[in-house]
SEGU-726240 format. One record per residue: z, x negated, y of N, C-alpha, C in turn. Coordinates in steps of 0.05 Angstrom, whole numbers, plus 5000, padded with zeros to 4 digits. Layout:
REM SEGU-726240
Z,X,Y,Z,X,Y,Z,X,Y
...
END
This chain:
REM SEGU-726240
8508,0883,8432,8483,0873,8410,8474,0854,8408
8473,0843,8438,8456,0810,8440,8477,0788,8431
8500,0803,8435,8523,0776,8429,8517,0778,8396
8511,0795,8381,8516,0798,8352,8489,0776,8350
8471,0777,8363,8445,0760,8349,8445,0732,8353
8461,0735,8379,8466,0704,8383,8483,0689,8364
8504,0703,8358,8521,0695,8342,8509,0693,8311
8489,0710,8306,8476,0710,8271,8455,0684,8277
8448,0676,8296,8425,0654,8300,8450,0630,8299
8472,0622,8316,8480,0602,8313,8496,0593,8295
8508,0619,8276,8522,0611,8254,8513,0595,8242
8488,0594,8231,8479,0575,8219,8474,0538,8227
8480,0538,8240,8486,0508,8253,8511,0502,8264
8518,0478,8257,8551,0463,8262,8550,0452,8292
8551,0479,8302,8551,0462,8331,8583,0471,8355
8583,0467,8373,8602,0472,8399,8592,0478,8419
8615,0501,8433,8606,0512,8455,8618,0502,8473
8609,0477,8496,8629,0475,8514,8628,0487,8537
8647,0495,8559,8640,0503,8583,8635,0474,8605
8616,0482,8620,8615,0462,8641,8618,0478,8664
8635,0467,8692,8630,0484,8722,8608,0476,8736
8607,0485,8750,8573,0482,8768,8579,0451,8781
8600,0445,8788,8590,0418,8799,8593,0401,8778
8602,0404,8754,8595,0385,8735,8567,0390,8726
8557,0409,8718,8532,0408,8712,8510,0418,8728
8502,0395,8743,8488,0397,8772,8462,0400,8764
8444,0395,8744,8413,0401,8731,8414,0428,8735
8434,0444,8712,8427,0474,8717,8433,0490,8745
8452,0481,8753,8465,0494,8775,8435,0489,8797
8426,0471,8797,8414,0468,8812,8378,0481,8810
8373,0493,8787,8354,0505,8779,8365,0532,8790
8388,0536,8789,8396,0572,8795,8397,0585,8822
8395,0562,8832,8399,0557,8862,8374,0566,8881
8376,0587,8902,8351,0584,8920,8349,0567,8935
8329,0568,8954,8326,0545,8973,8336,0554,8997
8349,0541,9012,8367,0550,9034,8352,0534,9055
8339,0551,9083,8322,0548,9100,8348,0556,9126
8345,0530,9144,8353,0544,9163,8353,0564,9186
8355,0567,9208,8346,0593,9217,8320,0589,9236
8325,0563,9251,8298,0549,9264,8274,0549,9245
8283,0548,9219,8249,0544,9204,8241,0571,9198
8260,0586,9193,8255,0615,9187,8244,0633,9210
8257,0623,9237,8237,0638,9258,8214,0628,9263
8208,0601,9263,8190,0590,9262,8162,0603,9247
8168,0606,9220,8156,0623,9196,8145,0656,9204
8163,0666,9215,8169,0692,9218,8140,0688,9241
8150,0670,9263,8133,0668,9285,8102,0665,9280
8096,0647,9258,8069,0645,9258,8063,0671,9233
8070,0689,9221,8062,0711,9207,8056,0737,9223
8074,0735,9248,8065,0761,9271,8045,0751,9286
8042,0726,9287,8015,0718,9302,7993,0721,9290
7997,0726,9265,7973,0734,9241,7964,0764,9245
7987,0776,9245,7985,0804,9266,7979,0812,9288
7976,0791,9308,7970,0799,9331,7996,0823,9352
8019,0803,9339,8047,0809,9347,8053,0790,9369
8064,0800,9395,8071,0775,9410,8105,0772,9404
8104,0747,9405,8137,0744,9395,8143,0720,9435
8170,0741,9441,8174,0723,9461,8207,0706,9454
8203,0685,9463,8232,0669,9464,8250,0669,9479
8274,0673,9476,8289,0670,9506,8291,0635,9513
8293,0638,9541,8294,0617,9551,8314,0598,9553
8334,0605,9541,8358,0591,9529,8356,0578,9505
8354,0556,9507,8352,0537,9479,8368,0539,9457
8396,0559,9470,8421,0559,9446,8416,0581,9436
8394,0603,9446,8394,0627,9439,8380,0634,9412
8386,0641,9397,8366,0644,9367,8360,0674,9360
8361,0686,9381,8353,0719,9375,8324,0717,9398
8304,0729,9378,8268,0738,9391,8273,0760,9390
8256,0767,9417,8253,0797,9422,8224,0812,9419
8215,0835,9407,8200,0842,9396,8194,0869,9410
8179,0876,9419,8165,0897,9428,8142,0906,9421
8143,0929,9399,8115,0947,9396,8115,0969,9409
8094,0969,9411,8077,0997,9429,8057,1008,9417
8067,1035,9405,8045,1053,9389,8021,1056,9399
7990,1042,9392,7970,1056,9398,7961,1086,9396
7978,1095,9379,7966,1121,9373,7973,1136,9396
8000,1138,9406,8017,1149,9434,7998,1150,9451
7983,1123,9460,7965,1117,9486,7949,1124,9480
7937,1133,9455,7908,1147,9453,7904,1176,9455
7928,1185,9441,7937,1209,9451,7933,1224,9481
7955,1209,9492,7955,1208,9522,7931,1211,9541
7910,1186,9527,7887,1184,9547,7870,1209,9539
7876,1216,9516,7855,1239,9505,7861,1268,9524
7889,1268,9516,7895,1293,9529,7892,1294,9563
7891,1271,9576,7879,1268,9606,7859,1277,9608
7837,1261,9595,7805,1267,9603,7802,1298,9585
7813,1309,9563,7807,1332,9564,7821,1354,9578
7842,1356,9594,7862,1363,9616,7845,1365,9643
7821,1345,9645,7809,1335,9672,7778,1356,9665
7763,1352,9647,7736,1353,9640,7733,1382,9625
7753,1397,9614,7744,1410,9588,7771,1430,9589
7782,1431,9612,7799,1457,9616,7787,1480,9616
7768,1489,9620,7759,1515,9612,7763,1525,9581
7764,1505,9566,7754,1510,9538,7790,1514,9526
7803,1504,9548,7834,1503,9522,7837,1536,9518
7857,1545,9497,7864,1562,9495,7886,1572,9510
7903,1596,9510,7927,1600,9520,7956,1586,9513
7954,1576,9484,7976,1567,9475,7977,1539,9489
7949,1523,9494,7946,1491,9498,7950,1489,9538
7944,1515,9541,7948,1518,9571,7980,1512,9578
7995,1521,9563,8027,1534,9563,8039,1502,9558
8019,1477,9548,8042,1451,9544,8049,1443,9571
8069,1430,9569,8090,1410,9583,8094,1389,9579
8094,1374,9606,8101,1332,9600,8123,1330,9602
8130,1307,9581,8155,1308,9584,8155,1281,9601
8178,1262,9603,8183,1246,9622,8167,1220,9619
8152,1216,9586,8135,1191,9584,8108,1200,9588
8098,1228,9612,8073,1233,9616,8057,1252,9586
8070,1258,9561,8051,1266,9538,8055,1297,9541
8042,1312,9543,8029,1335,9538,8045,1348,9513
8069,1363,9514,8075,1370,9487,8081,1405,9492
8079,1415,9458,8085,1445,9457,8105,1452,9442
8126,1462,9454,8152,1464,9437,8155,1439,9419
8166,1424,9442,8169,1391,9435,8155,1378,9410
8131,1389,9408,8114,1377,9391,8093,1371,9405
8076,1339,9406,8054,1326,9410,8029,1348,9411
8020,1347,9435,7986,1372,9430,7972,1357,9424
7953,1353,9408,7934,1335,9399,7916,1360,9410
7889,1346,9425,7868,1358,9440,7846,1359,9417
7828,1382,9415,7806,1377,9400,7787,1356,9409
7793,1335,9393,7777,1307,9400,7778,1300,9366
7755,1296,9355,7742,1293,9329,7752,1272,9322
7751,1245,9340,7763,1219,9329,7793,1219,9326
7802,1233,9346,7836,1232,9345,7845,1247,9319
7836,1269,9317,7845,1286,9291,7839,1266,9261
7817,1255,9262,7804,1248,9239,7823,1220,9233
7843,1208,9261,7847,1182,9253,7884,1191,9242
7893,1225,9260,7916,1222,9247,7921,1236,9215
7890,1244,9215,7893,1264,9187,7891,1240,9164
7877,1223,9173,7870,1198,9151,7905,1179,9153
7919,1181,9168,7940,1158,9168,7961,1174,9159
7953,1207,9156,7973,1217,9140,7970,1229,9115
7940,1216,9109,7933,1229,9081,7922,1203,9065
7917,1182,9074,7903,1164,9064,7924,1131,9066
7939,1135,9075,7955,1114,9077,7972,1106,9052
7987,1077,9055,8000,1070,9020,8029,1081,9024
8036,1097,9048,8063,1100,9051,8062,1133,9046
8034,1145,9051,8035,1177,9041,8025,1183,9011
8007,1172,9008,7998,1173,8973,7986,1202,8969
7969,1205,8990,7953,1235,8978,7973,1255,8976
7985,1266,9003,8002,1296,8996,7978,1317,8989
7999,1334,8980,7981,1368,8980,7978,1375,9010
7959,1399,9019,7961,1412,9040,7989,1422,9055
8006,1432,9036,8025,1443,9043,8049,1427,9052
8049,1398,9038,8062,1374,9047,8055,1366,9068
8029,1358,9069,8016,1339,9091,8026,1362,9115
8022,1395,9116,8015,1405,9143,8051,1397,9154
8067,1407,9130,8105,1401,9136,8101,1383,9154
8093,1359,9143,8100,1329,9158,8089,1326,9185
8067,1339,9185,8054,1329,9215,8062,1351,9236
8068,1374,9225,8078,1390,9245,8105,1390,9251
8120,1370,9246,8142,1353,9257,8137,1348,9285
8113,1325,9287,8111,1313,9308,8091,1324,9327
8065,1341,9309,8044,1343,9330,8029,1377,9324
8015,1380,9341,8011,1415,9336,7978,1413,9356
7964,1424,9341,7932,1441,9350,7938,1463,9345
7913,1476,9351,7903,1512,9343,7897,1504,9317
7902,1518,9300,7887,1521,9271,7892,1496,9251
7916,1485,9266,7922,1456,9248,7928,1457,9219
7938,1482,9208,7941,1486,9181,7921,1484,9160
7900,1499,9178,7874,1507,9167,7853,1484,9167
7856,1463,9182,7838,1442,9184,7849,1422,9170
7879,1423,9165,7891,1401,9140,7887,1407,9116
7874,1439,9101,7870,1439,9078,7829,1434,9079
7825,1437,9097,7799,1431,9098,7791,1399,9092
7809,1386,9103,7809,1357,9101,7812,1352,9073
7829,1356,9061,7847,1351,9038,7824,1357,9019
7805,1388,9016,7789,1388,9007,7765,1367,9003
7762,1359,9025,7738,1340,9017,7746,1312,9012
7771,1309,9006,7781,1277,8990,7776,1277,8965
7750,1253,8960,7746,1257,8944,7765,1247,8921
7786,1227,8928,7810,1224,8910,7824,1251,8893
7827,1268,8916,7841,1282,8905,7831,1306,8888
7800,1308,8892,7782,1325,8874,7792,1316,8852
7779,1284,8841,7788,1282,8813,7810,1284,8806
7828,1275,8819,7859,1281,8806,7871,1303,8802
7854,1328,8812,7867,1351,8824,7874,1368,8788
7903,1377,8794,7917,1388,8763,7902,1409,8755
7898,1419,8725,7891,1432,8719,7907,1459,8720
7906,1491,8724,7922,1499,8729,7913,1519,8698
7890,1513,8684,7888,1534,8657,7903,1521,8639
7908,1552,8622,7916,1541,8596,7896,1526,8571
7914,1505,8563,7895,1491,8542,7875,1508,8525
7853,1511,8519,7837,1527,8500,7842,1517,8472
7858,1505,8462,7864,1494,8438,7850,1477,8418
7845,1473,8402,7829,1454,8382,7805,1466,8376
7779,1454,8383,7760,1463,8363,7760,1473,8345
7751,1494,8340,7748,1502,8304,7710,1500,8299
7710,1480,8284,7684,1485,8275,7668,1495,8252
7647,1503,8255,7633,1524,8236,7632,1506,8210
7629,1525,8190,7632,1515,8166,7601,1502,8158
7598,1481,8140,7576,1468,8135,7557,1494,8119
7535,1502,8128,7516,1514,8119,7509,1505,8081
7505,1528,8074,7482,1511,8046,7461,1519,8053
7449,1532,8063,7427,1537,8072,7413,1535,8103
7384,1525,8105,7379,1529,8133,7379,1563,8143
7385,1557,8169,7391,1587,8187,7411,1601,8174
7421,1597,8153,7452,1614,8148,7472,1619,8170
7476,1609,8189,7493,1613,8212,7479,1597,8231
7476,1615,8251,7465,1612,8277,7495,1619,8306
7501,1600,8319,7517,1599,8336,7511,1596,8363
7518,1613,8383,7501,1611,8413,7527,1610,8435
7525,1590,8452,7545,1590,8477,7530,1595,8502
7540,1605,8518,7533,1618,8541,7553,1607,8564
7529,1596,8588,7543,1580,8615,7530,1606,8627
7549,1614,8644,7549,1641,8668,7552,1629,8693
7555,1642,8711,7558,1635,8739,7546,1617,8759
7516,1618,8747,7510,1585,8757,7487,1599,8778
7486,1577,8800,7467,1591,8820,7440,1604,8810
7429,1629,8817,7405,1644,8816,7384,1626,8823
7360,1626,8804,7345,1610,8807,7318,1631,8814
7286,1629,8825,7272,1638,8838,7265,1668,8816
7268,1662,8785,7265,1686,8776,7295,1707,8772
7314,1698,8787,7339,1715,8786,7355,1708,8760
7355,1680,8744,7368,1674,8722,7396,1661,8733
7413,1666,8716,7442,1650,8729,7463,1647,8704
7447,1643,8686,7462,1637,8661,7442,1618,8646
7451,1604,8627,7440,1592,8600,7455,1598,8574
END
C-alpha cells in the first residue's frame, strides 16, 4: 500500500529513478551512518560515568590490555550481616525458636532454609520492602506477588503479614486500587415535576462512625 501511494504521487511528474551505490552517494550515506568510536574513547567515557555513580574502575597495569575490571559489592548484604551480628549479641533473648535455628553460610551470613534471615530492625525491613515495592523495576506489586518475590531470598517471622500491612499504607496503591464491585449502571433521573412537592427523593448514607448522640447515618 505504501508503494502504491508513492506511485500515485510520482506518476504526475516526469521523472527518472536512478540507483546510486553507497560509495557514489556520499552525502546520503554519511548521514545514515552512526559515528564510530574507538575502544579507548568509549572506555574513557564509561569511566567518567562510573565515577559520577561512585563506582571505582581499576585499569590493568599492561597498557596493551583494554579490559577493565569492575567489582560490585552490595551494600544491603553487608548491612544485613551487621544487623545480624548486633541482634545476636544484644537481643538474643528476644529471638524466636525459628530464628535461633538459623545457620551461617561460608560468607558468615545467617540463613533460614537457604534464605537470608532479616532481624527485627525496622530500618532494615523498611529498606528491603521499599526497594521491592517502590523501585523502578518492581512497579508496585500486590502483596502476594511481592511476598513470592521476597521469600525466594529473605525470611523473617510474620513476613507475609508485614508485607500486606506495608502495601496497605502505600498511597499510590490505594489511589489506583481496582474496583471489584459491579458497575451501578446509568443514573436514572427523576421526572420533572409539574408542581412543587410532587416528588420527594431521599438518599441514605449508612455505616458512618457513630456520633455522641449515637447516630451513624445521613
